[in-house]
N, C-alpha and C positions, 0 to 999 in steps of 0.2 A: 558684375560684365569681365571683370578682370579675375576673379575666380576659375571662371566659367575661361578664359582664356590660358589660363594657369594649368587646368582638367587640361587639356588639349594637348596642351604642351608635353607637360607627363602621359598621355597617353601614346603621342609621337614618340618621344624618349622609350616607353617601356616597349613599343610592339619593335624599333630598331636597336633593343640589348638582346629581345625574342632571337629575331633574324639572326645576329652575331654566333649566340649561345648555339641556337639549329647549326648553324653555317662548321663552328668547331666541335661540333658533336656529329658530324657527317664524316668523321675520319674512317678510312678504308684499313683495317685489320680483321684477323684471324684469331680465334678462341684457340686456345692449345691448354684443352684441361691436366690440373696437375695435382699434387697433396697439396696441402695446406695445413700448417702446425704453428700456430702459437703467432700468425700474424706472418710469417715466410711463406713463399713461393718454393715448391723444391721441384729445381726440374731434374734432378738426379739424386746420387745418393750423395754426392758430395759438390751439389752448386745448388745456393740458395739465396731468394732473393727479398726484402723487407717489403712487403706491402706498399704501392705506391710508386717504389724504385724500378731502376730498370736498368738493365743489358744489351750495351751494344756490341753487335758481332760486326766483323771484319769480313772481307770477302772468304771463302766463296758462298758466305751465305746472306752476308750485307743486309740485317735486320738488327728489329729492337725488340727487345721481349719487355713488355711490361707487366710486373705483377698485379693482381688483381684477385683479393682474397676472399671479395663476398661473389666471384664468379668463381670462385675457385680454379681459376684458370692465368693463362698467359697471354695475355692480348698482343701479337705478334703482327708489327707493321715493316709492310716491304718497303720497298722503291716507290711503291706507287702514289703512299702519302710521305715521300722525303722531303718534297717540297713546301709542304706545309709543316713542318719539324723546325721548332726555334732552335733546336742542335747544330742547324745549319748557320748560323750566325757565330758560334763559336768559333775560336781562333785555334788552329790546330797545326800541330808540325809538320812539315812536308811529307814523314816519313809514317805519320800516322795516316791510320785508313780505317776506319769505321763506319758506320751508319751514322749521319746519310752521307759522308763525303762519297762512300764507297760505291755509291747507287749515281753519283755525276761526274766521278773519276774512274780510269782505268787506273788502280792502281793494284799490288799487290800486297800479301802480308810481309811483315818482318821476320828476315829470319832468325831463327829461335837459336839461341846458345850463348 
């Protein structure tokens, strides 16, 4: 009887875990094909990003580009998925305006120079 109860608990836990994984995997992104060499995605001749790493863009683009070597593409996350992004909890300086902060605040780029 105890074994059957444990099996039901394990089944319930497995179901809950599967639902969480499905929810996380439901993120909205676009695929941007890119050249891939030696575990790096190349955006252009001068910009390369290692597999699994990302690049956060400031306005006016305000997006996150994640290198995915297996798909030979960047996964482009826009402001639609910013509310679920873990980066929103990172402390940023008032002058920093990158994804996802630029999705919820009206900020401009820092002047270069």
